[in-house]
Structure formats: C-alpha cells, structure tokens
MOPAC internal coordinates of N, CA, C and O (Angstrom, degrees):
PM7 1SCF
backbone

  N    0.0000 0     0.00 0     0.00 0    0    0    0
  C    1.4303 1     0.00 0     0.00 0    1    0    0
  C    1.5228 1   108.64 1     0.00 0    2    1    0
  O    1.2310 1   121.18 1   -37.82 1    3    2    1
  N    1.3140 1   115.34 1   142.18 1    3    2    1
  C    1.4571 1   120.59 1  -177.38 1    5    3    2
  C    1.5260 1   108.97 1  -131.54 1    6    5    3
  O    1.2310 1   120.76 1   -34.20 1    7    6    5
  N    1.3057 1   116.15 1   145.80 1    7    6    5
  C    1.4598 1   122.00 1   177.35 1    9    7    6
  C    1.5257 1   107.93 1  -111.26 1   10    9    7
  O    1.2310 1   120.83 1   -54.96 1   11   10    9
  N    1.3268 1   116.02 1   125.04 1   11   10    9
  C    1.4517 1   122.35 1  -179.68 1   13   11   10
  C    1.5227 1   109.46 1  -104.98 1   14   13   11
  O    1.2310 1   120.53 1   -43.92 1   15   14   13
  N    1.3186 1   116.59 1   136.08 1   15   14   13
  C    1.4583 1   121.88 1   171.80 1   17   15   14
  C    1.5276 1   105.54 1   -96.32 1   18   17   15
  O    1.2310 1   120.97 1   -67.10 1   19   18   17
  N    1.3328 1   115.74 1   112.90 1   19   18   17
  C    1.4609 1   122.06 1  -176.05 1   21   19   18
  C    1.5234 1   109.38 1   -99.09 1   22   21   19
  O    1.2310 1   120.83 1   -48.58 1   23   22   21
  N    1.3132 1   116.03 1   131.42 1   23   22   21
  C    1.4627 1   122.41 1   176.24 1   25   23   22
  C    1.5198 1   107.96 1  -102.55 1   26   25   23
  O    1.2310 1   120.51 1   -58.04 1   27   26   25
  N    1.3278 1   116.63 1   121.96 1   27   26   25
  C    1.4617 1   121.54 1   177.66 1   29   27   26
  C    1.5157 1   108.62 1  -110.71 1   30   29   27
  O    1.2310 1   120.94 1   -56.35 1   31   30   29
  N    1.3193 1   115.80 1   123.65 1   31   30   29
  C    1.4648 1   121.54 1   174.80 1   33   31   30
  C    1.5188 1   106.65 1  -104.97 1   34   33   31
  O    1.2310 1   120.63 1   -65.71 1   35   34   33
  N    1.3242 1   116.41 1   114.29 1   35   34   33
  C    1.4595 1   121.87 1  -177.52 1   37   35   34
  C    1.5221 1   109.58 1   -87.12 1   38   37   35
  O    1.2310 1   121.45 1   -57.95 1   39   38   37
  N    1.3259 1   114.83 1   122.05 1   39   38   37
  C    1.4526 1   121.77 1   176.75 1   41   39   38
  C    1.5264 1   108.50 1  -107.97 1   42   41   39
  O    1.2310 1   119.91 1     1.73 1   43   42   41
  N    1.3232 1   117.78 1  -178.27 1   43   42   41
  C    1.4586 1   120.03 1  -175.52 1   45   43   42
  C    1.5313 1   112.99 1   -64.51 1   46   45   43
  O    1.2310 1   119.63 1   138.64 1   47   46   45
  N    1.3343 1   118.31 1   -41.36 1   47   46   45
  C    1.4640 1   120.75 1  -176.33 1   49   47   46
  C    1.5210 1   113.65 1  -113.53 1   50   49   47
  O    1.2310 1   119.85 1   171.14 1   51   50   49
  N    1.3128 1   117.89 1    -8.86 1   51   50   49
  C    1.4577 1   120.23 1  -172.65 1   53   51   50
  C    1.5272 1   109.94 1  -155.65 1   54   53   51
  O    1.2310 1   120.83 1     0.45 1   55   54   53
  N    1.2982 1   116.02 1  -179.55 1   55   54   53
  C    1.4582 1   121.67 1   174.89 1   57   55   54
  C    1.5217 1   109.30 1  -132.58 1   58   57   55
  O    1.2310 1   120.93 1   -28.37 1   59   58   57
  N    1.3175 1   115.83 1   151.63 1   59   58   57
  C    1.4593 1   122.29 1   176.73 1   61   59   58
  C    1.5284 1   107.05 1  -114.23 1   62   61   59
  O    1.2310 1   120.62 1   -50.96 1   63   62   61
  N    1.3295 1   116.42 1   129.04 1   63   62   61
  C    1.4567 1   121.80 1  -178.88 1   65   63   62
  C    1.5259 1   109.64 1  -114.01 1   66   65   63
  O    1.2310 1   120.63 1   -45.68 1   67   66   65
  N    1.3340 1   116.41 1   134.32 1   67   66   65
  C    1.4649 1   121.64 1   174.42 1   69   67   66
  C    1.5282 1   108.93 1  -138.98 1   70   69   67
  O    1.2310 1   121.00 1   -24.41 1   71   70   69
  N    1.3338 1   115.69 1   155.59 1   71   70   69
  C    1.4612 1   120.36 1   174.90 1   73   71   70
  C    1.5245 1   107.12 1   -85.71 1   74   73   71
  O    1.2310 1   121.00 1   -65.37 1   75   74   73
  N    1.3236 1   115.70 1   114.63 1   75   74   73
  C    1.4629 1   120.57 1  -178.71 1   77   75   74
  C    1.5246 1   111.07 1   -81.62 1   78   77   75
  O    1.2310 1   120.50 1   141.60 1   79   78   77
  N    1.3526 1   116.65 1   -38.40 1   79   78   77
  C    1.4630 1   121.25 1   178.58 1   81   79   78
  C    1.5231 1   108.95 1  -165.64 1   82   81   79
  O    1.2310 1   120.98 1    -6.32 1   83   82   81
  N    1.3286 1   115.73 1   173.68 1   83   82   81
  C    1.4635 1   120.37 1  -178.87 1   85   83   82
  C    1.5167 1   110.05 1  -156.10 1   86   85   83
  O    1.2310 1   121.46 1   -21.58 1   87   86   85
  N    1.3553 1   114.82 1   158.42 1   87   86   85
  C    1.4595 1   121.70 1   178.19 1   89   87   86
  C    1.5226 1   108.66 1  -162.13 1   90   89   87
  O    1.2310 1   120.80 1   -15.65 1   91   90   89
  N    1.3284 1   116.07 1   164.35 1   91   90   89
  C    1.4608 1   121.23 1   175.61 1   93   91   90
  C    1.5301 1   111.56 1   -96.35 1   94   93   91
  O    1.2310 1   119.78 1   173.77 1   95   94   93
  N    1.3135 1   118.02 1    -6.23 1   95   94   93
  C    1.4600 1   123.81 1  -176.06 1   97   95   94
  C    1.5299 1   109.83 1  -104.70 1   98   97   95
  O    1.2310 1   120.61 1   -59.73 1   99   98   97
  N    1.3530 1   116.43 1   120.27 1   99   98   97
  C    1.4644 1   120.79 1  -176.83 1  101   99   98
  C    1.5303 1   111.96 1   -63.31 1  102  101   99
  O    1.2310 1   119.90 1   138.46 1  103  102  101
  N    1.3307 1   117.80 1   -41.54 1  103  102  101
  C    1.4677 1   120.79 1   179.61 1  105  103  102
  C    1.5259 1   111.40 1   -63.45 1  106  105  103
  O    1.2310 1   120.95 1   139.12 1  107  106  105
  N    1.3145 1   115.78 1   -40.88 1  107  106  105
  C    1.4681 1   120.14 1   177.54 1  109  107  106
  C    1.5306 1   110.46 1   -65.32 1  110  109  107
  O    1.2310 1   120.56 1   141.77 1  111  110  109
  N    1.3417 1   116.53 1   -38.23 1  111  110  109
  C    1.4702 1   120.44 1   178.07 1  113  111  110
  C    1.5266 1   110.58 1   -61.73 1  114  113  111
  O    1.2310 1   120.37 1   138.80 1  115  114  113
  N    1.3333 1   116.90 1   -41.20 1  115  114  113
  C    1.4725 1   120.17 1   176.99 1  117  115  114
  C    1.5193 1   111.34 1   -63.46 1  118  117  115
  O    1.2310 1   120.48 1   138.38 1  119  118  117
  N    1.3214 1   116.69 1   -41.62 1  119  118  117
  C    1.4691 1   120.52 1   177.54 1  121  119  118
  C    1.5296 1   110.85 1   -63.08 1  122  121  119
  O    1.2310 1   120.72 1   138.01 1  123  122  121
  N    1.3237 1   116.23 1   -41.99 1  123  122  121
  C    1.4684 1   120.64 1   179.30 1  125  123  122
  C    1.5281 1   110.47 1   -64.13 1  126  125  123
  O    1.2310 1   120.67 1   138.71 1  127  126  125
  N    1.3304 1   116.32 1   -41.29 1  127  126  125
  C    1.4649 1   120.77 1   178.89 1  129  127  126
  C    1.5230 1   110.64 1   -61.77 1  130  129  127
  O    1.2310 1   120.26 1   134.52 1  131  130  129
  N    1.3236 1   117.10 1   -45.48 1  131  130  129
  C    1.4598 1   120.77 1   178.23 1  133  131  130
  C    1.5295 1   111.18 1   -61.59 1  134  133  131
  O    1.2310 1   120.42 1   140.21 1  135  134  133
  N    1.3248 1   116.81 1   -39.79 1  135  134  133
  C    1.4605 1   120.54 1   177.90 1  137  135  134
  C    1.5148 1   112.57 1   -63.45 1  138  137  135
  O    1.2310 1   120.50 1   135.00 1  139  138  137
  N    1.3306 1   116.65 1   -45.00 1  139  138  137
  C    1.4687 1   120.10 1   177.84 1  141  139  138
  C    1.5245 1   110.46 1   -61.61 1  142  141  139
  O    1.2310 1   120.14 1   137.26 1  143  142  141
  N    1.3416 1   117.34 1   -42.74 1  143  142  141
  C    1.4664 1   120.58 1  -179.40 1  145  143  142
  C    1.5240 1   112.07 1   -66.67 1  146  145  143
  O    1.2310 1   119.75 1   146.11 1  147  146  145
  N    1.3461 1   118.09 1   -33.89 1  147  146  145
  C    1.4643 1   120.37 1   177.99 1  149  147  146
  C    1.5268 1   111.83 1   -69.88 1  150  149  147
  O    1.2310 1   120.64 1   142.37 1  151  150  149
  N    1.3251 1   116.38 1   -37.63 1  151  150  149
  C    1.4679 1   120.98 1  -176.92 1  153  151  150
  C    1.5245 1   111.56 1   -76.07 1  154  153  151
  O    1.2310 1   120.22 1   142.77 1  155  154  153
  N    1.3234 1   117.18 1   -37.23 1  155  154  153
  C    1.4719 1   121.23 1  -174.80 1  157  155  154
  C    1.5277 1   110.57 1   -73.14 1  158  157  155
  O    1.2310 1   120.85 1   -51.77 1  159  158  157
  N    1.3318 1   115.99 1   128.23 1  159  158  157
  C    1.4678 1   120.35 1  -179.62 1  161  159  158
  C    1.5298 1   112.65 1  -108.22 1  162  161  159
  O    1.2310 1   119.92 1   166.64 1  163  162  161
  N    1.3084 1   117.75 1   -13.36 1  163  162  161
  C    1.4632 1   121.13 1  -177.67 1  165  163  162
  C    1.5257 1   111.20 1   -80.94 1  166  165  163
  O    1.2310 1   120.54 1   -44.50 1  167  166  165
  N    1.3411 1   116.58 1   135.50 1  167  166  165
  C    1.4628 1   121.27 1   177.85 1  169  167  166
  C    1.5226 1   111.92 1   -74.63 1  170  169  167
  O    1.2310 1   119.81 1   164.92 1  171  170  169
  N    1.3332 1   117.97 1   -15.08 1  171  170  169
  C    1.4655 1   120.88 1  -178.06 1  173  171  170
  C    1.5300 1   112.56 1   -89.47 1  174  173  171
  O    1.2310 1   120.22 1  -178.01 1  175  174  173
  N    1.3436 1   117.18 1     1.99 1  175  174  173
  C    1.4644 1   121.57 1   179.99 1  177  175  174
  C    1.5266 1   108.86 1  -116.00 1  178  177  175
  O    1.2310 1   121.01 1   -51.34 1  179  178  177
  N    1.3394 1   115.68 1   128.66 1  179  178  177
  C    1.4613 1   122.18 1  -179.13 1  181  179  178
  C    1.5250 1   108.63 1  -128.65 1  182  181  179
  O    1.2310 1   120.42 1   -41.52 1  183  182  181
  N    1.3245 1   116.80 1   138.48 1  183  182  181
  C    1.4650 1   122.37 1   176.51 1  185  183  182
  C    1.5260 1   108.94 1  -111.68 1  186  185  183
  O    1.2310 1   120.98 1   -34.61 1  187  186  185
  N    1.3282 1   115.72 1   145.39 1  187  186  185
  C    1.4609 1   120.78 1   177.68 1  189  187  186
  C    1.5253 1   109.49 1  -148.87 1  190  189  187
  O    1.2310 1   121.32 1   -16.42 1  191  190  189
  N    1.3512 1   115.07 1   163.58 1  191  190  189
  C    1.4640 1   121.61 1   178.28 1  193  191  190
  C    1.5229 1   108.57 1  -104.58 1  194  193  191
  O    1.2310 1   121.17 1   -44.10 1  195  194  193
  N    1.3244 1   115.36 1   135.90 1  195  194  193
  C    1.4659 1   121.71 1   174.16 1  197  195  194
  C    1.5249 1   107.66 1  -125.20 1  198  197  195
  O    1.2310 1   120.68 1   -49.79 1  199  198  197
  N    1.3335 1   116.31 1   130.21 1  199  198  197
  C    1.4703 1   120.59 1   175.84 1  201  199  198
  C    1.5249 1   107.58 1   -86.47 1  202  201  199
  O    1.2310 1   120.90 1   -56.76 1  203  202  201
  N    1.3213 1   115.89 1   123.24 1  203  202  201
  C    1.4665 1   121.59 1  -178.78 1  205  203  202
  C    1.5193 1   109.09 1  -114.03 1  206  205  203
  O    1.2310 1   120.98 1   -52.60 1  207  206  205
  N    1.3148 1   115.73 1   127.40 1  207  206  205
  C    1.4543 1   121.71 1   173.98 1  209  207  206
  C    1.5168 1   108.08 1  -119.39 1  210  209  207
  O    1.2310 1   120.86 1   -49.17 1  211  210  209
  N    1.3124 1   115.96 1   130.83 1  211  210  209
  C    1.4541 1   120.50 1  -179.46 1  213  211  210
  C    1.5280 1   109.34 1   -64.22 1  214  213  211
  O    1.2310 1   120.28 1   -46.77 1  215  214  213
  N    1.3278 1   117.08 1   133.23 1  215  214  213
  C    1.4695 1   119.46 1  -179.92 1  217  215  214
  C    1.5256 1   111.10 1   -63.14 1  218  217  215
  O    1.2310 1   121.37 1   -36.56 1  219  218  217
  N    1.3281 1   114.99 1   143.44 1  219  218  217
  C    1.4529 1   119.71 1   176.70 1  221  219  218
  C    1.5138 1   108.77 1   -85.56 1  222  221  219
  O    1.2310 1   120.76 1   -45.22 1  223  222  221
  N    1.3255 1   116.15 1   134.78 1  223  222  221
  C    1.4565 1   121.78 1  -178.14 1  225  223  222
  C    1.5090 1   108.39 1  -100.33 1  226  225  223
  O    1.2310 1   121.02 1   -54.42 1  227  226  225
  N    1.3198 1   115.66 1   125.58 1  227  226  225
  C    1.4507 1   120.57 1   177.87 1  229  227  226
  C    1.5190 1   107.78 1   -85.39 1  230  229  227
  O    1.2310 1   120.70 1   -59.20 1  231  230  229
  N    1.3293 1   116.26 1   120.80 1  231  230  229
  C    1.4661 1   120.37 1  -174.49 1  233  231  230
  C    1.5232 1   112.88 1   -89.86 1  234  233  231
  O    1.2310 1   120.39 1   151.69 1  235  234  233
  N    1.3346 1   116.87 1   -28.31 1  235  234  233
  C    1.4691 1   119.81 1  -179.59 1  237  235  234
  C    1.5083 1   109.89 1  -125.26 1  238  237  235
  O    1.2310 1   121.08 1   -36.05 1  239  238  237
  N    1.3096 1   115.55 1   143.95 1  239  238  237
  C    1.4433 1   120.71 1   178.56 1  241  239  238
  C    1.5214 1   107.49 1  -118.20 1  242  241  239
  O    1.2310 1   120.85 1   -51.00 1  243  242  241
  N    1.3125 1   115.97 1   129.00 1  243  242  241
  C    1.4679 1   120.36 1   177.93 1  245  243  242
  C    1.5241 1   107.86 1   -87.18 1  246  245  243
  O    1.2310 1   120.57 1   -57.33 1  247  246  245
  N    1.3091 1   116.51 1   122.67 1  247  246  245
  C    1.4508 1   122.30 1  -179.80 1  249  247  246
  C    1.5172 1   110.25 1  -103.62 1  250  249  247
  O    1.2310 1   120.98 1   -49.48 1  251  250  249
  N    1.2995 1   115.73 1   130.52 1  251  250  249
  C    1.4666 1   120.79 1   174.67 1  253  251  250
  C    1.5205 1   107.69 1  -113.41 1  254  253  251
  O    1.2310 1   121.86 1   -49.90 1  255  254  253
  N    1.3229 1   114.04 1   130.10 1  255  254  253
  C    1.4777 1   117.93 1   178.31 1  257  255  254
  C    1.5084 1   109.07 1  -118.41 1  258  257  255
  O    1.2310 1   120.10 1   180.00 1  259  258  257

C-alpha cells in the first residue's frame, strides 16, 4: 500500500493534479502533508493524501459451460 500526496492547483475553470510526494508509511505521509501545507502560501493550492493499492491481477479465469 502506498500513500500519495496530491497537489491540486485550482484554476478558474479546472484544476491541475500532480503527485507531490509518496511513501509507504501513513505517519510519514501525514507529516509530509503538514509540511507541504505549512510551506504553501497560495490559497489556490491544496494538498491531500490518497491511499493507493496496486490492483490485483487475476491470472486464471474459471469458465463454466
């Protein structure tokens, strides 16, 4: 499981999203989020945490006829 710190830049008609940073540790992700929020001075920029889990790939399919 991975935690992504997402940076959202709010524009007049849309928003731009980028991954600002990432980690596997939830506590570290919270610390990183607080750091980004302390440094950022613009009201049009918002940071948030997203939990990302890699999708599981099904290798075999059971067919019933």
